[in-house]
Backbone as numpy.savetxt, mean C-alpha at the origin, in Angstrom:
# Nx Ny Nz CAx CAy CAz Cx Cy Cz
23.37 2.24 0.03 22.49 3.41 -0.02 23.46 4.66 0.00
22.96 5.57 -0.88 23.84 6.82 -0.85 23.04 7.84 0.14
23.83 8.42 1.02 23.33 9.47 1.82 23.16 10.76 1.15
23.80 10.89 -0.08 23.65 12.11 -0.86 22.36 12.25 -1.51
21.59 11.21 -1.78 20.39 11.33 -2.50 19.22 11.44 -1.36
18.02 11.67 -1.99 16.97 11.97 -1.04 15.71 11.44 -1.62
14.68 11.23 -0.79 13.39 10.87 -1.24 12.34 11.75 -0.78
11.54 12.35 -1.78 10.51 13.30 -1.34 9.24 12.94 -2.12
8.21 12.75 -1.43 6.87 12.52 -2.10 5.78 13.43 -1.59
4.90 13.90 -2.43 3.87 14.72 -1.83 2.98 13.93 -0.92
2.38 14.55 -0.04 1.52 13.83 1.08 -0.03 13.91 0.66
-0.36 14.57 -0.36 -1.85 14.67 -0.62 -2.27 13.33 -1.21
-3.17 12.70 -0.59 -3.61 11.32 -1.06 -5.21 11.27 -1.15
-5.70 10.37 -1.99 -7.00 9.93 -1.95 -7.48 9.29 -0.61
-8.61 9.70 -0.08 -8.95 9.07 1.14 -10.44 8.45 0.85
-10.78 7.62 1.71 -12.10 7.00 1.59 -12.19 5.84 2.46
-13.58 5.25 2.54 -13.74 4.03 3.29 -14.53 3.10 2.36
-14.43 1.78 2.60 -15.18 0.89 1.82 -16.20 0.21 2.84
-17.41 0.21 2.53 -18.50 -0.44 3.24 -19.32 -1.32 2.36
-19.83 -2.42 2.98 -20.59 -3.25 2.16 -22.06 -2.68 2.18
-22.99 -3.39 1.50 -24.48 -2.97 1.56 -24.90 -3.19 2.93
-24.32 -3.89 3.83 -24.89 -4.09 5.20 -24.27 -3.21 6.04
-23.39 -2.26 5.65 -22.80 -1.21 6.41 -21.49 -1.64 7.17
-21.11 -2.88 6.92 -19.86 -3.39 7.57 -18.61 -2.91 6.75
-17.64 -2.54 7.45 -16.42 -2.28 6.81 -15.72 -3.54 6.28
-14.78 -3.29 5.32 -13.99 -4.49 4.80 -13.39 -5.21 5.94
-12.81 -4.44 6.88 -12.14 -5.05 8.07 -12.98 -5.91 8.80
-14.32 -5.52 9.02 -15.32 -6.32 9.76 -15.58 -7.62 8.93
-15.69 -7.47 7.73 -16.14 -8.58 6.81 -15.05 -9.58 6.92
-13.71 -9.24 6.80 -12.70 -10.19 6.85 -12.58 -10.86 8.20
-12.81 -9.99 9.25 -12.72 -10.63 10.58 -13.71 -11.69 10.74
-14.81 -11.71 10.16 -15.77 -12.77 10.16 -15.54 -14.10 9.39
-14.48 -14.02 8.52 -14.22 -15.19 7.63 -13.59 -16.17 8.49
-13.77 -17.41 8.04 -12.85 -18.60 8.60 -11.50 -18.40 8.19
-10.49 -19.08 8.86 -9.15 -18.92 8.54 -8.76 -19.28 7.19
-9.44 -20.30 6.56 -9.13 -20.73 5.28 -9.46 -19.64 4.27
-10.70 -19.11 4.52 -11.17 -18.21 3.57 -10.29 -16.84 3.67
-9.98 -16.47 4.84 -9.15 -15.34 5.05 -7.77 -15.46 4.27
-7.12 -16.70 4.38 -5.82 -16.91 3.78 -6.12 -16.84 2.32
-7.23 -17.42 1.82 -7.48 -17.34 0.35 -7.55 -15.90 -0.16
-8.35 -15.11 0.55 -8.39 -13.66 0.26 -7.11 -12.98 0.38
-6.27 -13.33 1.42 -4.83 -12.72 1.51 -4.08 -13.14 0.41
-4.16 -14.31 -0.12 -3.41 -14.75 -1.30 -3.61 -13.84 -2.52
-4.97 -13.61 -2.72 -5.37 -12.68 -3.75 -4.90 -11.35 -3.62
-5.16 -10.84 -2.34 -4.75 -9.43 -1.82 -3.12 -9.20 -2.09
-2.43 -10.26 -1.73 -0.98 -10.10 -1.95 -0.65 -9.95 -3.41
-1.27 -10.54 -4.37 -1.08 -10.45 -5.77 -1.47 -9.06 -6.28
-2.65 -8.57 -5.72 -3.21 -7.28 -6.14 -2.26 -6.27 -5.55
-1.71 -6.25 -4.39 -0.84 -5.39 -3.86 0.46 -5.27 -4.69
0.93 -6.40 -5.02 2.16 -6.59 -5.85 1.89 -5.90 -7.23
0.88 -6.23 -7.86 0.49 -5.56 -9.15 0.40 -4.03 -8.98
-0.17 -3.63 -8.05 -0.36 -2.05 -7.69 0.98 -1.52 -7.61
1.80 -2.13 -6.67 3.23 -1.60 -6.49 4.12 -1.53 -7.78
4.11 -2.57 -8.56 4.77 -2.62 -9.83 4.26 -1.50 -10.75
2.90 -1.45 -10.92 2.46 -0.41 -11.73 2.70 0.98 -11.31
2.73 1.20 -9.98 2.96 2.53 -9.51 4.51 2.91 -9.66
5.36 1.92 -9.38 6.78 2.15 -9.50 7.28 2.29 -10.99
6.47 1.72 -12.01 6.82 1.92 -13.35 6.32 3.18 -13.83
5.38 3.84 -13.09 4.85 5.15 -13.48 3.30 4.98 -13.51
2.64 5.69 -12.44 1.23 5.51 -12.38 0.46 6.11 -13.52
-0.57 5.47 -14.03 -1.43 6.13 -14.93 -1.89 7.41 -14.54
-2.26 8.25 -15.49 -2.55 9.66 -15.28 -3.83 9.66 -14.39
-4.74 8.75 -14.50 -6.06 8.70 -13.68 -5.82 8.45 -12.30
-4.68 7.99 -11.93 -4.41 7.57 -10.51 -4.13 8.90 -9.80
-4.67 9.01 -8.51 -4.54 10.21 -7.78 -3.50 9.89 -6.69
-2.24 9.64 -7.17 -1.13 9.20 -6.22 0.10 9.95 -6.82
0.97 10.21 -5.86 2.30 10.79 -6.12 3.02 9.91 -7.11
3.92 10.40 -7.77 4.94 9.71 -8.67 5.88 8.86 -7.63
6.32 7.81 -8.21 7.37 7.08 -7.26 8.49 8.01 -6.92
9.02 7.76 -5.79 10.16 8.63 -5.43 11.51 8.40 -6.16
12.25 9.50 -6.25 13.61 9.43 -6.72 14.38 9.52 -5.53
14.99 8.48 -5.12 15.69 8.50 -3.93 16.86 7.34 -3.84
17.26 7.19 -2.74 18.46 6.26 -2.49 18.07 4.82 -2.64
16.72 4.52 -2.78 16.24 3.14 -2.92 15.87 2.95 -4.42
16.24 1.72 -4.92 15.85 1.42 -6.34 14.45 0.89 -6.33
13.89 0.71 -7.51 12.42 0.10 -7.58 12.40 -1.12 -6.86
13.20 -2.04 -7.07 13.07 -3.35 -6.28 13.00 -3.14 -4.75
13.89 -2.24 -4.23 13.78 -2.00 -2.86 12.50 -1.42 -2.35
12.08 -0.43 -3.21 10.77 0.24 -2.78 9.60 -0.85 -2.93
9.67 -1.62 -3.90 8.62 -2.65 -4.15 8.70 -3.66 -2.90
9.85 -3.96 -2.53 9.94 -4.98 -1.35 9.48 -4.29 -0.05
9.73 -3.03 0.11 9.31 -2.30 1.38 7.71 -2.17 1.26
7.21 -1.73 0.18 5.75 -1.43 0.11 4.95 -2.79 0.32
5.38 -3.97 -0.15 4.71 -5.27 -0.12 5.11 -6.08 0.99
6.04 -5.59 1.96 6.63 -6.51 2.97 5.57 -6.69 4.20
5.76 -7.78 4.77 4.94 -8.03 6.07 5.23 -7.04 7.09
6.47 -6.51 7.10 6.94 -5.57 8.15 6.29 -4.24 7.84
6.06 -3.72 6.71 5.35 -2.59 6.48 3.85 -2.87 6.83
3.30 -3.93 6.29 1.93 -4.11 6.49 1.50 -4.37 7.95
2.46 -4.83 8.70 2.23 -4.91 10.16 2.10 -3.64 10.94
2.38 -2.49 10.32 2.19 -1.16 10.82 0.64 -0.92 10.88
-0.18 -1.59 10.15 -1.63 -1.46 10.25 -2.25 -2.56 11.14
-1.93 -3.70 10.92 -2.41 -4.80 11.62 -1.78 -6.11 11.12
-2.26 -7.19 11.50 -1.62 -8.45 10.98 -1.61 -8.43 9.47
-0.49 -8.67 8.80 -0.30 -8.60 7.42 -1.35 -9.41 6.68
-1.56 -10.54 7.19 -2.66 -11.46 6.40 -3.89 -10.76 6.41
-4.33 -10.14 7.51 -5.59 -9.43 7.51 -5.62 -8.36 6.58
-4.49 -7.48 6.53 -4.48 -6.39 5.52 -4.56 -6.87 4.02
-3.94 -8.00 3.71 -3.92 -8.60 2.45 -5.30 -9.22 2.07
-5.88 -9.83 3.11 -7.33 -10.29 2.91 -8.19 -9.21 2.65
-8.07 -8.07 3.29 -8.95 -6.97 2.89 -8.86 -6.49 1.56
-7.59 -6.42 1.08 -7.41 -5.99 -0.39 -8.06 -7.04 -1.26
-7.74 -8.39 -0.89 -8.39 -9.39 -1.78 -9.86 -9.43 -1.76
-10.51 -9.12 -0.52 -12.00 -8.98 -0.49 -12.42 -7.80 -1.33
-11.77 -6.72 -1.23 -12.28 -5.54 -2.10 -12.27 -5.91 -3.64
-11.01 -6.59 -3.85 -10.88 -7.10 -5.37 -11.99 -7.95 -5.72
-12.24 -9.03 -5.04 -13.38 -9.94 -5.37 -14.69 -9.33 -5.35
-15.02 -8.38 -4.56 -16.39 -7.79 -4.52 -16.55 -6.64 -5.51
-15.42 -5.79 -5.76 -15.65 -4.53 -6.43 -14.62 -4.41 -7.55
-13.72 -5.39 -7.75 -12.81 -5.29 -8.94 -11.50 -4.71 -8.58
-10.61 -4.77 -9.65 -9.20 -4.24 -9.58 -9.15 -2.92 -9.21
-9.83 -1.92 -9.83 -9.72 -0.55 -9.64 -10.11 -0.15 -8.28
-11.09 -0.80 -7.73 -11.54 -0.61 -6.30 -10.38 -1.01 -5.26
-9.85 -2.14 -5.58 -8.76 -2.64 -4.72 -7.55 -1.58 -4.83
-7.29 -1.15 -6.12 -6.07 -0.24 -6.16 -6.53 1.01 -5.29
-7.71 1.57 -5.49 -8.13 2.74 -4.67 -8.08 2.46 -3.22
-8.29 1.23 -2.75 -8.27 0.95 -1.36 -6.78 1.05 -0.91
-5.84 0.49 -1.66 -4.40 0.72 -1.42 -4.10 1.93 -1.36
-4.53 2.78 -2.33 -4.10 4.26 -2.45 -4.63 4.94 -1.13
-5.77 4.66 -0.69 -6.35 5.35 0.45 -5.87 4.86 1.74
-5.60 3.68 1.94 -5.32 3.04 3.24 -3.71 2.75 3.36
-3.01 2.35 2.54 -1.59 1.89 2.64 -0.61 3.04 2.24
-0.92 3.49 0.99 0.05 4.48 0.44 0.37 5.79 1.27
-0.54 6.37 1.95 -0.15 7.46 2.88 0.91 7.25 3.75
0.80 6.10 4.49 1.87 5.73 5.50 3.21 5.51 4.69
3.20 4.85 3.60 4.42 4.46 2.84 5.05 5.95 2.47
4.18 6.83 1.98 4.77 8.11 1.69 5.35 8.81 2.88
4.75 8.78 4.00 5.28 9.33 5.24 6.66 8.74 5.58
6.62 7.28 5.48 7.86 6.68 5.87 9.04 7.00 4.93
8.70 7.04 3.57 9.87 7.44 2.67 10.27 8.76 2.91
9.29 9.77 3.22 9.71 11.09 3.46 10.49 11.21 4.76
10.29 10.48 5.79 10.99 10.41 6.98 12.36 9.82 6.79
12.40 8.82 5.88 13.71 8.35 5.68 14.70 9.45 4.97
14.04 10.16 3.98 14.69 11.28 3.35 15.26 12.23 4.28
14.32 12.65 5.27 14.83 13.55 6.24 15.92 13.05 7.10
15.96 11.84 7.44 17.00 11.26 8.20 18.28 11.25 7.46
18.21 10.93 6.14 19.35 10.97 5.39 20.02 12.35 5.17
19.09 13.41 5.05 19.49 14.82 4.94 20.17 15.18 6.22
19.64 14.72 7.32 20.23 15.09 8.71 21.59 14.48 8.86
21.85 13.24 8.30 23.20 12.77 8.38 24.19 13.41 7.61
23.79 14.14 6.53 24.77 14.74 5.63 25.26 16.10 6.25
24.35 16.69 7.20 24.83 18.04 7.76 25.63 17.90 8.96
């Protein structure tokens, strides 16, 4: 890692919640699943998150309301690994739960809705973490 480079991302993000027709949040719906179903949804969610991360890192489509990927001391592979890691997902709750939520949104509402869920619920923290990393690196240079 080069201490001379930095990472800066805008922090304005899409926000929103996903509710079913019964008024339950996605998190509540996943919590009601049996372990096998939850793991199946997580398997799908992991794939959707990976696809989102790759698309975002290659350059998000213009209709995505997300910042461009950072120019920083991390390469695409490192940013991808960070965004999709269990360590990052555990900042929210159990990584399998988070991935299952993404998988459930994908199953019920489609890929675009799952991407919007990721944009609203995961990407803001990722942006903050990357910006904090950039500040720490800038501080080490001074």
